[in-house]
Each structure stands twice: as C-alpha cells, then as structure tokens.
KOLPAZA-173181 format. One line per 8 residues: number of its first residue (from 1); their letters; for each residue x, y, z of C-alpha. Coordinates in nm, 4 decimals, padded with zeros to 6 digits. Example, Ala and Ser with C-alpha at 12.3 -4.5 7.8 and 13.67 -1.06 7.14 Angstrom:
1	AS	01.2300,-00.4500,00.7800  01.3670,-00.1060,00.7140
This chain:
1	XXXXXXXX	15.1078,06.8678,12.6420  15.2819,06.6331,12.8818  15.5086,06.4274,12.6555  15.8570,06.3207,12.7594  16.0417,06.4675,12.4284  15.8892,06.7939,12.5629  16.1182,06.8091,12.8484  16.5103,06.7951,12.8298
9	XXXXXXXX	16.6430,06.4924,12.9445  16.8742,06.7171,13.2304  16.4912,06.8619,13.3199  16.3648,06.5619,13.3536  16.1765,06.5580,13.7268  15.8782,06.3280,13.8095  15.8349,06.5211,14.1453  15.7493,06.7965,13.9478
17	XXXXXXXX	15.5896,06.7497,13.5999  15.2039,06.7376,13.5863  14.9499,06.6569,13.3475  14.7733,06.9639,13.4340  14.7384,07.0922,13.0345  14.6117,06.7203,12.8930  14.2967,06.8582,13.0940  14.3356,07.1942,12.9894
25	XXXXXXXX	14.3267,07.0734,12.5439  14.0660,06.8108,12.7088  13.8623,07.1367,12.7607  13.9071,07.3108,12.4959  13.8267,07.0417,12.3169  13.5209,07.0441,12.4743  13.5026,07.4002,12.4532  13.4776,07.4015,12.0721
33	XXXXXXXX	13.2152,07.1818,12.0882  13.3608,06.8156,12.0856  13.1164,06.5915,12.3140  13.3129,06.2128,12.1376  13.6617,06.2294,12.2802  14.0292,06.0672,12.2446  14.2546,06.0789,12.4975  14.5685,05.9778,12.3622
41	XXXXXXXX	14.8450,05.8263,12.6661  15.1752,05.7127,12.7158  15.5121,05.8895,12.7014  15.4448,06.1216,12.9321  15.6310,06.2984,13.1552  15.4183,06.3367,13.4939  15.3313,06.0721,13.7477  15.0951,06.2706,13.9051
49	XXXXXXXX	14.7901,05.9844,13.9045  14.5717,06.2373,13.6444  14.5566,06.5259,13.9238  14.6964,06.8062,13.7348  14.4712,06.7301,13.4251  14.1890,06.6765,13.6884  14.2779,07.0306,13.8663  14.2399,07.1625,13.4477
57	XXXXXXXX	13.8493,07.0085,13.3895  13.7474,07.2087,13.7992  13.8100,06.8998,14.0192  13.9672,07.0534,14.3559  14.2045,06.8511,14.5982  14.2666,06.9591,14.9589  14.4748,06.8966,15.2254  14.4582,06.7804,15.6079
65	XXXXXXXX	14.3949,07.1961,15.6732  14.1132,07.2412,15.4178  14.3228,07.4338,15.1878  14.3221,07.3634,14.8231  14.6540,07.2573,14.6788  14.8035,07.4425,14.4440  14.6992,07.4413,14.0673  14.9418,07.1927,13.8879
73	XXXXXXXX	14.9445,06.9048,14.0778  15.2715,06.6860,14.0346  15.3738,06.3273,14.1242  15.5612,06.5344,14.4482  15.2097,06.7250,14.5398  15.0413,06.3871,14.5768  15.0928,06.2995,14.9634  14.9038,06.6480,15.0509
81	XXXXXXXX	14.5912,06.5420,14.9146  14.3568,06.4926,15.1997  14.0239,06.5442,15.0167  13.8581,06.5496,14.6823  13.5738,06.7789,14.5702  13.4228,06.6890,14.2352  13.1045,06.9172,14.2846  13.3108,07.1750,14.0671
89	XXXXXXXX	13.3908,06.9565,13.7907  13.2701,07.0263,13.3843  12.9131,06.9724,13.4172  13.0397,06.8641,13.0254  13.1666,06.5956,13.0997  12.8615,06.4376,13.2168  12.7602,06.4352,12.7869  13.1134,06.3806,12.7050
97	XXXXXXXX	13.2033,05.9868,12.6200  13.5901,06.0175,12.6705  13.7505,05.7234,12.5443  14.1077,05.7113,12.6388  14.3743,05.4687,12.3996  14.6246,05.2999,12.6473  14.9205,05.0401,12.4972  15.0287,04.9211,12.8265
105	XXXXXXXX	14.8402,04.7181,13.0916  14.9809,04.8387,13.3972  14.8078,04.9349,13.7249  14.8576,05.2389,13.8998  15.0429,05.0855,14.1560  15.3007,04.7807,14.2751  15.6315,04.6184,14.0941  15.4585,04.6581,13.7203
113	XXXXXXXX	15.2494,04.9995,13.8254  15.3724,05.3330,13.6852  15.6407,05.4649,13.9864  15.8438,05.1931,13.9641  15.8428,05.0352,13.5710  15.8197,05.4327,13.4216  15.9623,05.5764,13.7010  16.3215,05.5956,13.5786
121	XXXXXXXX	16.2565,05.7040,13.1878  16.1400,05.9789,13.3731  16.4303,06.0836,13.5131  16.3310,05.9133,13.8723  16.5853,05.7867,14.0577  16.5539,05.4702,14.2637  16.4870,05.6416,14.6110  16.2192,05.9408,14.4152
129	XXXXXXXX	16.0742,05.5913,14.2401  15.9767,05.4522,14.5962  15.8425,05.8165,14.7076  15.6354,05.8482,14.3781  15.5005,05.4352,14.4563  15.3755,05.5673,14.8102  15.2116,05.9141,14.6597  14.9805,05.6468,14.4046
137	XXXXXXXX	14.9655,05.4327,14.7032  14.7644,05.7338,14.9037  14.6062,05.9195,14.6653  14.4889,05.5462,14.5630  14.3376,05.4952,14.9452  14.2336,05.8671,14.9112  14.0085,05.8309,14.5515  13.8423,05.4919,14.7420
145	XXXXXXXX	13.7390,05.6467,15.0597  13.6117,05.9906,14.9235  13.5104,05.8933,14.5766  13.4229,05.4644,14.6321  13.6378,05.3488,14.2982  13.9897,05.0915,14.3522  14.1770,05.2459,14.1332  14.5294,05.0628,14.2309
153	XXXXXXXX	14.4368,04.7515,14.0135  14.3064,04.8376,13.7392  14.4558,04.7745,13.4015  14.6318,05.0592,13.2103  14.5502,05.2757,13.5175  14.9027,05.2623,13.5253  14.9042,05.4353,13.1670  15.1089,05.7970,13.1507
161	XXXXXXXX	15.2175,05.8003,13.5461  14.8989,05.7121,13.6471  14.7087,05.9632,13.3752  14.4798,05.6235,13.2915  14.3746,05.6304,13.7091  14.2701,06.0030,13.6865  14.0777,06.0037,13.3768  13.8994,05.7059,13.4662
169	XXXXXXXX	13.7918,05.8824,13.8297  13.7883,06.2753,13.7434  13.6636,06.2416,13.3437  13.4516,05.9754,13.3482  13.6909,05.7964,13.0996  13.6558,05.4413,12.9466  14.0439,05.2472,12.8680  14.0419,05.0803,12.6023
177	XXXXXXXX	14.3913,04.9749,12.3736  14.5171,05.2799,12.1579  14.5666,05.0353,11.8885  14.2053,04.8873,11.8642  14.0602,05.2484,11.8998  14.2996,05.3424,11.5806  14.2461,05.0414,11.4106  13.8616,05.0519,11.3889
185	XXXXXXXX	13.8997,05.4648,11.2533  14.1089,05.2842,10.9551  13.9081,04.9650,10.9017  14.2736,04.7702,10.9300  14.1264,04.4851,10.9666  13.8865,04.4825,10.6389  14.2859,04.6373,10.4695  14.3885,04.3412,10.6279
193	XXXXXXXX	14.2320,04.0714,10.4466  14.3514,03.9516,10.1263  14.7226,04.1824,10.1846  15.1009,03.9288,10.1318  15.2565,04.1144,10.4032  15.1520,04.3627,10.6816  15.4551,04.5701,10.8082  15.4332,04.7242,11.0958
201	XXXXXXXX	15.6750,04.8615,11.3964  15.8278,04.9294,11.7316  16.0952,05.1743,11.8874  16.1892,04.8881,12.1413  16.0662,04.5226,12.1255  16.0596,04.3758,12.4391  15.8833,04.1892,12.6940  15.6812,04.5298,12.7528
209	XXXXXXXX	15.5686,04.5136,12.4188  15.3200,04.2489,12.4900  15.1590,04.4399,12.7265  14.9291,04.5705,12.4949  15.1669,04.7455,12.2378  15.0388,04.8882,11.8893  15.2502,04.6370,11.6789  15.1539,04.3181,11.8913
217	XXXXXXXX	14.7518,04.4609,11.8135  14.8556,04.4639,11.4406  14.9993,04.1678,11.4567  14.7052,03.9473,11.6168  14.5079,04.1548,11.3590  14.7333,04.0284,11.0885  14.6919,03.6632,11.1595  14.2617,03.6712,11.2450
225	XXXXXXXX	14.3137,03.7876,10.8384  14.5609,03.5290,10.7738  14.8166,03.7809,10.6809  15.1773,03.7768,10.8274  15.3281,04.0805,10.9814  15.6932,04.1840,11.0193  15.7822,04.3659,11.2392  16.1006,04.6512,11.2158
233	XXXXXXXX	16.1787,04.7876,11.5290  16.4928,05.0120,11.6970  16.5975,04.7331,11.8796  16.4940,04.3743,11.9945  16.5846,04.2468,12.3093  16.5332,03.8810,12.3337  16.2813,03.8651,12.6039  16.0294,04.0028,12.3401
241	XXXXXXXX	15.7189,03.8349,12.2083  15.8655,03.6596,11.8791  15.5503,03.4349,11.8152  15.3496,03.6291,11.5861  15.5982,03.7725,11.3906  15.7091,03.6134,11.0504  15.9868,03.8211,11.0961  16.1926,04.0669,11.3535
249	XXXXXXXX	16.4065,04.3303,11.1867  16.6059,04.5979,11.4337  16.7855,04.8870,11.3454  17.0549,04.7718,11.5921  17.2906,04.5008,11.5175  17.5150,04.4371,11.3556  17.7929,04.7228,11.1736  17.5061,04.9706,11.3230
257	XXXXXXXX	17.5233,05.1268,11.6689  17.2823,05.2956,11.8486  17.3662,05.5811,11.7894  17.3845,05.5807,11.3848  17.0526,05.4478,11.3831  16.9756,05.7684,11.5676  17.1291,05.9523,11.3348  17.0272,05.8146,10.9843
265	XXXXXXXX	16.6779,05.6100,11.0519  16.5808,05.6498,10.7090  16.8212,05.5332,10.5189  16.8678,05.2250,10.7906  16.5362,05.1338,10.8304  16.5234,05.0993,10.4073  16.7971,04.8476,10.3731  16.6120,04.6958,10.7186
273	XXXXXX	16.3180,04.6944,10.5028  16.5193,04.5569,10.1965  16.7011,04.2920,10.3407  16.3732,04.1515,10.5144  16.2064,04.0959,10.1897  16.4596,03.9345,10.0096
C-alpha cells in the first residue's frame, strides 16, 4: 500500500507520501478476524514516521491550536503535530499480536536514520532530507513527551521511513527480523540440515546487507546447519560482508551492464548460477 515501486520515479516525494493505506490494510485484517498479524515493512515511498498508518487505525494528531491534522499525514506534515490522542485507537489492537518483519536496524533519526539513509532513494533532495530529519526528530520528541517511549534510537525504528517506530508506538507491535519470521514459518533451519548448498540472493549486496537483510540471515542459518551459502545478487559492492558466503555472484559485471541485467534478468540469473556451480 505504501511501496516505492507503486510510485513512478518522477512522482516520488516523501514530503507528500503516506502510510495511511498500510493502516487500512491492518484494519481490514482485523475486520476479517485476524488477531495474529505480520506486517512486512521496507521499500516504502514514505517518511511519515508511521503517522498515516496510525490515523487509519484511529489515532488522532492535532496541531498547536488543537485542530485535527488532515488524514493521510505525510512526511511534510509531521512538524505540525503538537498533540497525540490515542483514545479512539481501534480497540481490537489490544487483543491482537502484531509482528513487524523488518530487515534493517536503522534508528528513526541520526546519520543512520530513516531520512538520511533512505530519503534520497524515495525522491528527497539533500535539502528535503534534512527537512525530513527535523520532522522525524520533532515527532520523536512529541511521542516521548506525551506517550513516554523514546523511539528515536530503537533498532529498526527507521525502517520504511519510520513506520517501524510508528507501529511500535501506535499499534503495540514488536519489531522482528523479517528473515527470522519467514524462516520460522517455512522451517528453514530444518530444511538446511543435510543440504549440499544453500542459494540465496539480494538486489544490491553492499554494506547495508549486514544490517539484518534476508541474505545474511539465510547465510547464518546455513552456516549453523553446515551448508555453504551462495549469494546471487544484482550488484555486489566491495564493502559488502562476504565472510558468510562460499561465493558471491553478481549479475552485473564483465560484459553484463546494469541495463542489460534489468532487461534480461532470468537469462543472466541462469548464467551466473551455472558459472557458480561449475
């Protein structure tokens, strides 16, 4: 509902995008009777601290004059928040277990926070990045002063433009590594025992991969099971954490340029996998 790929590159603007639709999906799950809900976050087009999502779940934000902030709060509107009213929050959340699958450990604010690390890929200019950083810091201050939790430095709070923080505070969710949730659901550890090889992958294998990304989680489980891990990725950077892998094979490299890999991923994926298995 809030994904980056849903917004054409020329229209990406984290000052305007909102997680309101994500909150609507959670509400729809509650309407359908779900009380054990997994929310996968990451790759969002938003930097709204999860406030749009919270509004869809009944949380009311007010400005300095006590007026309710418009529904669909976006990154650009966070600075207007002066009050948070949780009294109309969907009461079904009290009985629900909400687990958030989060594959990064970024805090909400700071040099490794939501705005400075991920803002540019969502369309933010350097000036807008700093504006969003200030807005998220303001939101964290209001949350701490009025609700108690200090969300600024929670590991994973900065995922999906701060949606991680918002779900913890406004929906009572817990942040967990997404790869752990999926691995548990499919019994990955058991499946890896006795395997000759574990093949995993990632779009861009770089320094950020160490911050809880799926490929690293799979590789750790493979090592515990005694199976070598192979990473097939779109691109590999020199600063990537290679130590858990028996091999890393990027699609881009040699005679394969980025545009070629994007246009013909299946053929090149087969080629790189075959090369690795020789």
